[in-house]
DRENPAZA-539615 format. One record per residue (C-alpha): x, y, z; chain; residue in one letter. Coordinates in nm, 2 decimals, always signed. Example, Ala and Ser with C-alpha at 12.3 -4.5 7.8 and 13.67 -1.06 7.14 Angstrom:
<sites>
SITE x y z c r
SITE +1.23 -0.45 +0.78 A a
SITE +1.37 -0.11 +0.71 A s
</sites>
This chain:
<sites>
SITE x y z c r
SITE +3.94 -2.28 +1.51 A x
SITE +3.66 -2.52 +1.68 A x
SITE +3.83 -2.86 +1.82 A x
SITE +3.57 -3.11 +1.92 A x
SITE +3.70 -3.39 +2.16 A x
SITE +3.40 -3.47 +2.32 A x
SITE +3.40 -3.82 +2.46 A x
SITE +3.02 -3.81 +2.61 A x
SITE +2.78 -3.56 +2.70 A x
SITE +2.47 -3.63 +2.90 A x
SITE +2.22 -3.43 +3.10 A x
SITE +2.15 -3.53 +3.48 A x
SITE +1.94 -3.86 +3.46 A x
SITE +1.95 -3.91 +3.13 A x
SITE +2.12 -4.10 +2.82 A x
SITE +2.44 -3.98 +2.63 A x
SITE +2.32 -3.71 +2.40 A x
SITE +2.67 -3.69 +2.22 A x
SITE +2.94 -3.99 +2.20 A x
SITE +3.27 -4.00 +2.04 A x
SITE +3.25 -3.63 +1.86 A x
SITE +3.61 -3.59 +1.73 A x
SITE +3.72 -3.35 +1.48 A x
SITE +3.80 -2.97 +1.39 A x
SITE +3.61 -2.72 +1.22 A x
SITE +3.88 -2.50 +1.08 A x
SITE +3.92 -2.12 +1.07 A x
SITE +3.71 -1.94 +0.80 A x
SITE +3.49 -2.23 +0.74 A x
SITE +3.11 -2.27 +0.72 A x
SITE +3.02 -2.58 +0.87 A x
SITE +2.66 -2.72 +0.85 A x
SITE +2.52 -2.93 +1.14 A x
SITE +2.23 -3.17 +1.03 A x
SITE +2.03 -3.44 +1.23 A x
SITE +1.68 -3.56 +1.32 A x
SITE +1.51 -3.38 +1.62 A x
SITE +1.63 -3.48 +1.95 A x
SITE +1.96 -3.59 +1.81 A x
SITE +2.19 -3.34 +2.00 A x
SITE +2.24 -3.02 +1.75 A x
SITE +2.14 -2.76 +2.00 A x
SITE +2.36 -2.93 +2.28 A x
SITE +2.66 -2.95 +2.06 A x
SITE +2.64 -2.58 +1.94 A x
SITE +2.58 -2.50 +2.34 A x
SITE +2.92 -2.66 +2.38 A x
SITE +3.11 -2.41 +2.16 A x
SITE +3.05 -2.12 +2.39 A x
SITE +3.01 -2.32 +2.72 A x
SITE +2.64 -2.27 +2.75 A x
SITE +2.64 -2.67 +2.79 A x
SITE +2.74 -2.78 +3.05 A x
SITE +2.80 -2.46 +3.25 A x
SITE +2.43 -2.35 +3.20 A x
SITE +2.23 -2.62 +3.09 A x
SITE +2.40 -2.87 +3.36 A x
SITE +2.51 -3.22 +3.23 A x
SITE +2.85 -3.37 +3.22 A x
SITE +3.09 -3.31 +2.97 A x
SITE +3.37 -3.58 +2.92 A x
SITE +3.65 -3.48 +2.70 A x
SITE +3.67 -3.11 +2.59 A x
SITE +3.58 -2.85 +2.34 A x
SITE +3.86 -2.59 +2.23 A x
SITE +3.79 -2.26 +2.08 A x
SITE +4.06 -2.05 +1.97 A x
SITE +4.28 -2.24 +2.22 A x
SITE +4.04 -2.19 +2.51 A x
SITE +3.91 -2.47 +2.68 A x
SITE +3.51 -2.42 +2.71 A x
SITE +3.53 -2.66 +3.04 A x
SITE +3.75 -2.37 +3.21 A x
SITE +3.58 -2.07 +3.03 A x
SITE +3.22 -1.99 +3.11 A x
SITE +2.98 -1.84 +2.83 A x
SITE +3.09 -1.48 +2.96 A x
SITE +3.46 -1.54 +2.92 A x
SITE +3.43 -1.68 +2.57 A x
SITE +3.20 -1.36 +2.45 A x
SITE +3.49 -1.18 +2.29 A x
SITE +3.55 -1.51 +2.08 A x
SITE +3.21 -1.67 +2.03 A x
SITE +2.88 -1.52 +1.91 A x
SITE +2.60 -1.74 +1.98 A x
SITE +2.21 -1.68 +1.82 A x
SITE +1.94 -1.94 +1.95 A x
SITE +1.62 -2.06 +1.81 A x
SITE +1.40 -1.83 +1.98 A x
SITE +1.55 -1.45 +1.94 A x
SITE +1.31 -1.29 +2.20 A x
SITE +1.47 -1.52 +2.46 A x
SITE +1.82 -1.38 +2.40 A x
SITE +1.70 -0.99 +2.39 A x
SITE +1.80 -0.77 +2.73 A x
SITE +1.71 -0.41 +2.56 A x
SITE +1.41 -0.27 +2.44 A x
SITE +1.46 -0.11 +2.10 A x
SITE +1.67 -0.23 +1.78 A x
SITE +1.98 -0.01 +1.81 A x
SITE +1.99 -0.06 +2.18 A x
SITE +2.02 -0.46 +2.15 A x
SITE +2.29 -0.43 +1.88 A x
SITE +2.49 -0.17 +2.08 A x
SITE +2.45 -0.41 +2.43 A x
SITE +2.70 -0.66 +2.33 A x
SITE +2.96 -0.43 +2.22 A x
SITE +2.89 -0.25 +2.55 A x
SITE +3.00 -0.53 +2.74 A x
SITE +3.29 -0.58 +2.57 A x
SITE +3.40 -0.21 +2.65 A x
SITE +3.40 -0.06 +2.29 A x
SITE +3.42 +0.34 +2.28 A x
SITE +3.12 +0.52 +2.13 A x
SITE +3.28 +0.63 +1.79 A x
SITE +3.35 +0.25 +1.72 A x
SITE +3.00 +0.14 +1.84 A x
SITE +2.83 +0.38 +1.62 A x
SITE +3.02 +0.27 +1.30 A x
SITE +2.96 -0.09 +1.37 A x
SITE +2.58 -0.03 +1.43 A x
SITE +2.55 +0.14 +1.12 A x
SITE +2.75 -0.11 +0.90 A x
SITE +2.59 -0.41 +1.07 A x
SITE +2.24 -0.30 +1.01 A x
SITE +2.32 -0.21 +0.63 A x
SITE +2.44 -0.54 +0.59 A x
SITE +2.14 -0.70 +0.71 A x
SITE +1.91 -0.47 +0.57 A x
SITE +1.76 -0.35 +0.90 A x
SITE +1.84 +0.00 +0.90 A x
SITE +1.48 +0.12 +0.88 A x
SITE +1.42 -0.07 +1.23 A x
SITE +1.65 +0.10 +1.42 A x
SITE +1.45 +0.30 +1.67 A x
SITE +1.16 +0.04 +1.68 A x
SITE +1.06 -0.14 +1.97 A x
SITE +1.16 -0.52 +1.96 A x
SITE +0.81 -0.64 +2.07 A x
SITE +0.67 -0.47 +1.77 A x
SITE +0.89 -0.65 +1.48 A x
SITE +0.78 -0.99 +1.31 A x
SITE +0.94 -1.28 +1.38 A x
SITE +1.19 -1.28 +1.08 A x
SITE +1.28 -0.88 +1.21 A x
SITE +1.36 -1.01 +1.52 A x
SITE +1.55 -1.30 +1.40 A x
SITE +1.78 -1.04 +1.14 A x
SITE +1.82 -0.82 +1.48 A x
SITE +1.95 -1.10 +1.70 A x
SITE +2.19 -1.22 +1.42 A x
SITE +2.31 -0.83 +1.38 A x
SITE +2.36 -0.81 +1.77 A x
SITE +2.60 -1.06 +1.76 A x
SITE +2.79 -0.99 +1.43 A x
SITE +2.84 -0.62 +1.57 A x
SITE +3.07 -0.77 +1.82 A x
SITE +3.28 -0.90 +1.56 A x
SITE +3.33 -1.22 +1.70 A x
SITE +3.57 -1.50 +1.54 A x
SITE +3.32 -1.80 +1.58 A x
SITE +2.98 -1.72 +1.49 A x
SITE +2.70 -2.02 +1.61 A x
SITE +2.36 -2.01 +1.47 A x
SITE +2.05 -2.23 +1.57 A x
SITE +1.80 -2.22 +1.31 A x
SITE +1.89 -1.86 +1.18 A x
SITE +1.66 -1.83 +0.87 A x
SITE +1.35 -2.02 +1.03 A x
SITE +1.13 -1.71 +1.05 A x
SITE +1.28 -1.56 +0.76 A x
SITE +1.10 -1.52 +0.40 A x
SITE +1.32 -1.65 +0.11 A x
SITE +1.43 -1.33 +0.02 A x
SITE +1.56 -1.21 +0.34 A x
SITE +1.71 -1.59 +0.42 A x
SITE +1.95 -1.54 +0.12 A x
SITE +2.04 -1.18 +0.22 A x
SITE +2.15 -1.30 +0.57 A x
SITE +2.31 -1.61 +0.43 A x
SITE +2.50 -1.39 +0.18 A x
SITE +2.62 -1.15 +0.45 A x
SITE +2.74 -1.45 +0.65 A x
SITE +2.91 -1.62 +0.37 A x
SITE +3.07 -1.27 +0.27 A x
SITE +3.22 -1.26 +0.62 A x
SITE +3.34 -1.62 +0.61 A x
SITE +3.52 -1.59 +0.26 A x
SITE +3.63 -1.21 +0.31 A x
SITE +3.72 -1.18 +0.69 A x
SITE +3.80 -1.53 +0.78 A x
SITE +3.45 -1.58 +1.02 A x
SITE +3.42 -1.95 +1.14 A x
SITE +3.06 -2.03 +1.13 A x
SITE +2.88 -2.35 +1.25 A x
SITE +2.53 -2.37 +1.16 A x
SITE +2.23 -2.57 +1.23 A x
SITE +1.95 -2.56 +0.99 A x
SITE +1.64 -2.80 +0.90 A x
SITE +1.58 -2.62 +0.58 A x
SITE +1.90 -2.75 +0.41 A x
SITE +1.79 -2.61 +0.05 A x
SITE +1.86 -2.26 +0.17 A x
SITE +2.22 -2.32 +0.30 A x
SITE +2.36 -2.62 +0.15 A x
SITE +2.51 -2.44 -0.13 A x
SITE +2.70 -2.22 +0.11 A x
SITE +2.86 -2.48 +0.31 A x
SITE +3.22 -2.58 +0.31 A x
SITE +3.14 -2.90 +0.56 A x
SITE +2.89 -3.06 +0.77 A x
SITE +2.84 -3.27 +1.05 A x
SITE +2.61 -3.56 +1.06 A x
SITE +2.44 -3.63 +1.42 A x
SITE +2.25 -3.96 +1.34 A x
SITE +2.03 -3.96 +1.66 A x
SITE +2.28 -4.24 +1.84 A x
SITE +2.51 -3.95 +1.97 A x
SITE +2.77 -4.00 +1.72 A x
SITE +2.88 -3.75 +1.47 A x
SITE +3.02 -3.80 +1.12 A x
SITE +3.21 -3.48 +0.98 A x
SITE +3.27 -3.47 +0.58 A x
SITE +3.17 -3.28 +0.25 A x
SITE +2.80 -3.24 +0.22 A x
SITE +2.78 -3.37 -0.12 A x
SITE +2.90 -3.68 +0.01 A x
SITE +2.73 -3.69 +0.35 A x
SITE +2.36 -3.63 +0.19 A x
SITE +2.38 -3.92 -0.03 A x
SITE +2.35 -4.13 +0.26 A x
SITE +2.18 -3.95 +0.53 A x
SITE +1.83 -4.00 +0.65 A x
SITE +1.76 -3.59 +0.59 A x
SITE +1.67 -3.54 +0.25 A x
SITE +1.66 -3.17 +0.11 A x
SITE +1.49 -3.19 -0.23 A x
SITE +1.85 -3.21 -0.44 A x
SITE +1.90 -3.50 -0.25 A x
SITE +1.60 -3.65 -0.33 A x
SITE +1.65 -3.56 -0.70 A x
SITE +1.98 -3.76 -0.68 A x
SITE +1.82 -4.05 -0.52 A x
SITE +1.56 -4.06 -0.78 A x
SITE +1.80 -4.00 -1.10 A x
SITE +2.03 -4.25 -0.93 A x
SITE +2.35 -4.00 -0.88 A x
SITE +2.61 -4.11 -0.64 A x
SITE +2.67 -3.76 -0.47 A x
SITE +2.41 -3.50 -0.42 A x
SITE +2.43 -3.16 -0.64 A x
SITE +2.44 -2.85 -0.38 A x
SITE +2.32 -2.57 -0.62 A x
SITE +2.03 -2.57 -0.85 A x
SITE +2.29 -2.48 -1.11 A x
SITE +2.48 -2.81 -1.06 A x
SITE +2.16 -3.01 -1.06 A x
SITE +2.02 -2.85 -1.37 A x
SITE +2.36 -2.90 -1.56 A x
SITE +2.36 -3.25 -1.46 A x
SITE +2.02 -3.31 -1.56 A x
SITE +2.07 -3.15 -1.90 A x
SITE +2.40 -3.36 -1.95 A x
SITE +2.21 -3.69 -1.88 A x
SITE +1.89 -3.57 -2.07 A x
SITE +1.69 -3.62 -1.77 A x
SITE +1.34 -3.49 -1.78 A x
SITE +1.02 -3.55 -1.59 A x
SITE +0.68 -3.55 -1.76 A x
SITE +0.49 -3.24 -1.66 A x
SITE +0.16 -3.33 -1.44 A x
SITE -0.13 -3.29 -1.59 A x
SITE -0.33 -3.01 -1.42 A x
SITE -0.62 -3.15 -1.17 A x
SITE -0.94 -3.06 -1.27 A x
SITE -1.10 -2.78 -1.06 A x
SITE -1.43 -2.81 -0.90 A x
SITE -1.62 -2.51 -0.76 A x
SITE -1.62 -2.55 -0.41 A x
SITE -1.83 -2.36 -0.13 A x
SITE -1.68 -2.06 +0.06 A x
SITE -1.61 -2.17 +0.41 A x
SITE -1.49 -1.81 +0.52 A x
SITE -1.55 -1.49 +0.35 A x
SITE -1.41 -1.15 +0.42 A x
SITE -1.46 -0.81 +0.26 A x
SITE -1.26 -0.48 +0.30 A x
SITE -1.07 -0.65 +0.63 A x
SITE -0.85 -0.41 +0.77 A x
SITE -0.60 -0.44 +1.08 A x
SITE -0.45 -0.12 +1.23 A x
SITE -0.18 -0.08 +1.51 A x
SITE -0.19 +0.29 +1.58 A x
SITE -0.10 +0.46 +1.27 A x
SITE +0.02 +0.13 +1.10 A x
SITE -0.20 -0.06 +0.85 A x
SITE -0.11 -0.44 +0.88 A x
SITE -0.39 -0.55 +0.65 A x
SITE -0.49 -0.28 +0.41 A x
SITE -0.89 -0.36 +0.31 A x
SITE -0.84 -0.73 +0.21 A x
SITE -1.11 -0.92 +0.04 A x
SITE -1.06 -1.33 +0.04 A x
SITE -1.24 -1.61 +0.03 A x
SITE -1.13 -1.96 +0.18 A x
SITE -1.29 -2.27 +0.00 A x
SITE -1.39 -2.59 +0.19 A x
SITE -1.15 -2.87 +0.11 A x
SITE -0.89 -2.61 -0.03 A x
SITE -0.56 -2.55 +0.12 A x
SITE -0.43 -2.18 +0.06 A x
SITE -0.05 -2.09 +0.10 A x
SITE -0.02 -1.73 +0.23 A x
SITE +0.33 -1.59 +0.17 A x
SITE +0.53 -1.28 +0.17 A x
SITE +0.81 -1.10 +0.29 A x
SITE +0.86 -1.05 +0.67 A x
SITE +0.61 -0.77 +0.79 A x
SITE +0.37 -0.81 +0.49 A x
SITE +0.09 -0.86 +0.73 A x
SITE +0.03 -1.24 +0.66 A x
SITE +0.02 -1.32 +1.06 A x
SITE -0.20 -1.03 +1.11 A x
SITE -0.44 -1.13 +0.82 A x
SITE -0.48 -1.48 +1.00 A x
SITE -0.52 -1.37 +1.33 A x
SITE -0.80 -1.11 +1.21 A x
SITE -0.97 -1.42 +1.04 A x
SITE -0.98 -1.60 +1.34 A x
SITE -1.10 -1.30 +1.54 A x
SITE -0.85 -1.27 +1.76 A x
SITE -0.75 -0.94 +1.71 A x
SITE -0.94 -0.61 +1.62 A x
SITE -1.05 -0.54 +1.27 A x
SITE -1.29 -0.35 +1.05 A x
SITE -1.47 -0.52 +0.74 A x
SITE -1.71 -0.79 +0.68 A x
SITE -1.60 -1.13 +0.79 A x
SITE -1.82 -1.45 +0.77 A x
SITE -1.74 -1.82 +0.85 A x
SITE -2.03 -2.02 +0.78 A x
SITE -2.26 -1.75 +0.83 A x
SITE -2.12 -1.64 +1.18 A x
SITE -1.87 -1.35 +1.26 A x
SITE -1.60 -1.47 +1.49 A x
SITE -1.54 -1.15 +1.63 A x
SITE -1.89 -1.15 +1.76 A x
SITE -1.83 -1.49 +1.95 A x
SITE -1.67 -1.60 +2.29 A x
SITE -1.35 -1.78 +2.24 A x
SITE -1.48 -2.12 +2.28 A x
SITE -1.77 -2.05 +2.05 A x
SITE -1.52 -1.90 +1.83 A x
SITE -1.28 -2.19 +1.82 A x
SITE -1.58 -2.42 +1.69 A x
SITE -1.58 -2.19 +1.40 A x
SITE -1.22 -2.13 +1.29 A x
SITE -0.90 -2.20 +1.46 A x
SITE -0.58 -2.08 +1.49 A x
SITE -0.22 -2.24 +1.56 A x
SITE +0.04 -1.94 +1.61 A x
SITE +0.38 -1.92 +1.49 A x
SITE +0.49 -2.03 +1.86 A x
SITE +0.24 -2.34 +1.92 A x
SITE +0.36 -2.35 +2.28 A x
SITE +0.19 -2.02 +2.32 A x
SITE -0.16 -2.21 +2.34 A x
SITE -0.03 -2.47 +2.61 A x
SITE -0.05 -2.35 +2.96 A x
SITE -0.14 -2.66 +3.19 A x
SITE +0.14 -2.91 +3.34 A x
SITE +0.10 -3.19 +3.17 A x
SITE -0.02 -3.34 +2.80 A x
SITE -0.32 -3.52 +2.97 A x
SITE -0.45 -3.21 +3.14 A x
SITE -0.41 -3.00 +2.81 A x
SITE -0.61 -3.28 +2.64 A x
SITE -0.89 -3.31 +2.89 A x
SITE -0.93 -2.93 +2.89 A x
SITE -0.95 -2.91 +2.51 A x
SITE -1.24 -3.18 +2.53 A x
SITE -1.40 -2.97 +2.79 A x
SITE -1.37 -2.62 +2.62 A x
SITE -1.47 -2.80 +2.28 A x
SITE -1.77 -2.97 +2.44 A x
SITE -1.65 -3.30 +2.28 A x
SITE -1.67 -3.65 +2.39 A x
SITE -1.40 -3.73 +2.65 A x
SITE -1.12 -3.86 +2.46 A x
SITE -1.15 -3.68 +2.12 A x
SITE -0.83 -3.48 +2.15 A x
SITE -0.64 -3.75 +2.25 A x
SITE -0.78 -3.98 +1.92 A x
SITE -0.70 -3.69 +1.72 A x
SITE -0.35 -3.67 +1.83 A x
SITE -0.30 -4.04 +1.77 A x
SITE -0.43 -3.97 +1.43 A x
SITE -0.17 -3.72 +1.38 A x
SITE +0.10 -4.03 +1.45 A x
SITE +0.21 -3.86 +1.77 A x
SITE +0.18 -4.09 +2.11 A x
SITE +0.25 -3.89 +2.41 A x
SITE +0.24 -3.99 +2.78 A x
SITE -0.04 -3.82 +2.97 A x
SITE +0.23 -3.69 +3.24 A x
SITE +0.50 -3.53 +3.01 A x
SITE +0.53 -3.21 +3.06 A x
SITE +0.45 -2.99 +2.72 A x
SITE +0.76 -2.78 +2.78 A x
SITE +0.96 -3.09 +2.75 A x
SITE +0.83 -3.19 +2.39 A x
SITE +0.99 -3.14 +2.07 A x
SITE +0.86 -2.85 +1.80 A x
SITE +0.70 -3.11 +1.60 A x
SITE +0.53 -3.30 +1.92 A x
SITE +0.41 -2.98 +2.05 A x
SITE +0.27 -2.87 +1.70 A x
SITE +0.08 -3.19 +1.68 A x
SITE -0.04 -3.14 +2.06 A x
SITE -0.18 -2.80 +1.97 A x
SITE -0.34 -2.92 +1.63 A x
SITE -0.51 -3.21 +1.81 A x
SITE -0.64 -2.95 +2.11 A x
SITE -0.76 -2.72 +1.82 A x
SITE -0.93 -2.97 +1.58 A x
SITE -1.12 -3.09 +1.88 A x
SITE -1.37 -2.82 +1.81 A x
SITE -1.44 -2.96 +1.47 A x
SITE -1.38 -2.61 +1.30 A x
SITE -1.49 -2.55 +0.97 A x
SITE -1.16 -2.35 +0.91 A x
SITE -0.81 -2.41 +1.02 A x
SITE -0.52 -2.15 +1.02 A x
SITE -0.16 -2.24 +1.04 A x
SITE +0.10 -1.96 +1.11 A x
SITE +0.43 -2.08 +1.01 A x
SITE +0.38 -2.43 +1.11 A x
SITE +0.73 -2.60 +0.97 A x
SITE +0.92 -2.36 +1.21 A x
SITE +1.16 -2.60 +1.38 A x
SITE +1.07 -2.91 +1.19 A x
SITE +1.25 -3.13 +1.00 A x
SITE +1.17 -3.32 +0.66 A x
SITE +1.02 -3.59 +0.82 A x
SITE +0.80 -3.40 +1.06 A x
SITE +0.74 -3.20 +0.77 A x
SITE +0.63 -3.49 +0.58 A x
SITE +0.38 -3.59 +0.85 A x
SITE +0.24 -3.25 +0.86 A x
SITE +0.15 -3.25 +0.50 A x
SITE -0.03 -3.56 +0.55 A x
SITE -0.23 -3.42 +0.82 A x
SITE -0.33 -3.11 +0.59 A x
SITE -0.42 -3.38 +0.32 A x
SITE -0.68 -3.52 +0.57 A x
SITE -0.85 -3.23 +0.67 A x
SITE -0.87 -3.11 +0.29 A x
SITE -1.04 -3.46 +0.21 A x
SITE -1.25 -3.39 +0.52 A x
SITE -1.39 -3.07 +0.38 A x
SITE -1.18 -2.83 +0.58 A x
SITE -1.07 -2.48 +0.45 A x
SITE -0.70 -2.47 +0.55 A x
SITE -0.48 -2.13 +0.53 A x
SITE -0.12 -2.19 +0.59 A x
SITE +0.10 -1.87 +0.63 A x
SITE +0.48 -1.99 +0.55 A x
SITE +0.80 -1.89 +0.42 A x
SITE +0.91 -2.27 +0.33 A x
SITE +0.84 -2.27 -0.05 A x
SITE +0.90 -2.63 -0.07 A x
SITE +0.63 -2.72 +0.19 A x
SITE +0.39 -2.48 +0.04 A x
SITE +0.44 -2.65 -0.30 A x
SITE +0.38 -2.98 -0.15 A x
SITE +0.06 -2.89 +0.05 A x
SITE -0.13 -2.62 -0.14 A x
SITE -0.34 -2.58 -0.46 A x
SITE -0.39 -2.21 -0.43 A x
SITE -0.13 -1.96 -0.31 A x
SITE -0.18 -1.58 -0.18 A x
SITE +0.13 -1.33 -0.21 A x
SITE +0.09 -1.02 +0.01 A x
SITE +0.30 -0.70 +0.03 A x
SITE +0.27 -0.44 +0.26 A x
SITE -0.09 -0.54 +0.39 A x
SITE -0.20 -0.58 +0.03 A x
SITE -0.28 -0.92 -0.16 A x
SITE -0.07 -0.89 -0.46 A x
SITE -0.12 -1.23 -0.63 A x
SITE -0.39 -1.49 -0.57 A x
SITE -0.42 -1.80 -0.80 A x
SITE -0.31 -2.18 -0.86 A x
SITE +0.01 -2.29 -0.69 A x
SITE +0.19 -2.40 -0.96 A x
SITE +0.16 -2.09 -1.16 A x
SITE +0.21 -1.86 -0.88 A x
SITE +0.51 -2.02 -0.74 A x
SITE +0.67 -2.12 -1.09 A x
SITE +0.63 -1.75 -1.21 A x
SITE +0.85 -1.63 -0.91 A x
SITE +1.22 -1.65 -0.86 A x
SITE +1.19 -1.58 -0.51 A x
SITE +0.90 -1.82 -0.44 A x
SITE +0.96 -2.09 -0.67 A x
SITE +1.08 -2.44 -0.53 A x
SITE +1.40 -2.63 -0.63 A x
SITE +1.25 -2.87 -0.89 A x
SITE +1.08 -2.57 -1.08 A x
SITE +1.45 -2.41 -1.12 A x
SITE +1.62 -2.74 -1.20 A x
SITE +1.35 -2.82 -1.45 A x
SITE +1.23 -2.50 -1.59 A x
SITE +1.03 -2.38 -1.81 A x
SITE +0.86 -2.71 -1.70 A x
SITE +0.60 -2.67 -1.42 A x
SITE +0.74 -2.93 -1.19 A x
SITE +0.72 -2.84 -0.81 A x
SITE +0.84 -3.13 -0.59 A x
SITE +1.05 -3.40 -0.60 A x
SITE +0.76 -3.66 -0.56 A x
SITE +0.65 -3.53 -0.94 A x
SITE +1.02 -3.58 -1.06 A x
SITE +1.06 -3.94 -0.92 A x
SITE +0.69 -4.04 -1.06 A x
SITE +0.77 -3.89 -1.42 A x
SITE +1.11 -3.90 -1.46 A x
SITE +1.20 -4.02 -1.80 A x
SITE +1.50 -3.96 -2.04 A x
SITE +1.44 -3.74 -2.33 A x
SITE +1.63 -3.50 -2.56 A x
SITE +1.67 -3.13 -2.44 A x
</sites>
């Protein structure tokens, strides 16, 4: 269905992004695209519908054929009836104002009649669980809801090939599973061919028929996921378990890993609980409430964030997590009491509020507005009343070296996140709030971010991380708060909260249940042979 025969692809004035990509993705196959940041994943995806090079520019030597059509000769609009494409940022792809209009738009362009369109709209909304959103404005949706609408808009046109770039990055665990189950059903039952790039491999690798590994040199390797994952530098939790246990192939599901561990009598020692020490409350809120018109996003929440503690804030899309963080930062109107080291950030100016509590939003680039990295860092020092060079030193501490002349828009997601963190930390806040910080990050970048958060914790800073990434939450947090419909429905030790919830339990907890194991690092540290 998708025939890759790319000798080389390069952007104007740049190195070869792709070289010697030569294989075929068969009809009805779900193919997973994996590689480190900058390896060319998005470029390879864009060659399938002709965005590269027709829209992006660049030189393509060789060819890509989709359903027999050469993408060099067919522009994206000529392939719209065959290929559906969903990029990393749904908002950039929206062309209408409401959910139902967006789902209908693609079918209108293909000339479908109103009866067929209405039927497909209803079927697709039911398939992706978004029927209740039908009349809502797209800008009022959460990031995860926008992502599901973008996928629905493409699926409703019933393409033969579906290309997805990070389709679950903004979805909570249950919603991600629902979306992937719907896609898998279409693969298995109607022969849809899917090419999917994803950083959170633990969510998708069980459903993949094949895998493409881009190693960062421009070359691609095509094969079975269980075999490729055993030697790639991208290591999801089950691959880390396989390495610790000495397995030659990687189990693709928790069930397979659990069976293999049982068969070999493998079980890690349960980690001893760390002693708890009373900590000073850096932030306190009482009856904090956020309303958007008649909608209550945060419903009378009372919460304390302790100095030197990392709290994970989790819950389904639309539960109120982002609204809670913005309210704690004082960035949106709220009622109720709020105090950070005795000050209410809502009563302070923007610069003063940053020195009390800092927030890194879901899209870190929203805080970058100057043309160069150097100017952003210098402005951060000025606004924070910090010594010149403070933000630059913080950036180096985060393990990122950037030229002062670089344009922030040209940075990778991980580099932008590090830059914004350095800018925010220059103000020396008592509380740091991170909203979906792992979106778009690979395992290596997440490991570095975990080290940064550990450093903040050691420095006595209170950290709250809103995330759908259960593996990351298990790695960095000691406390977890679960939200639903604007309320806090659970609050306690991460090890207890996550292992008691199938939706928010990390893979190691599922493999070794009923033991309270959270991470592959804990497995590697305590693995031993026992009788099960």
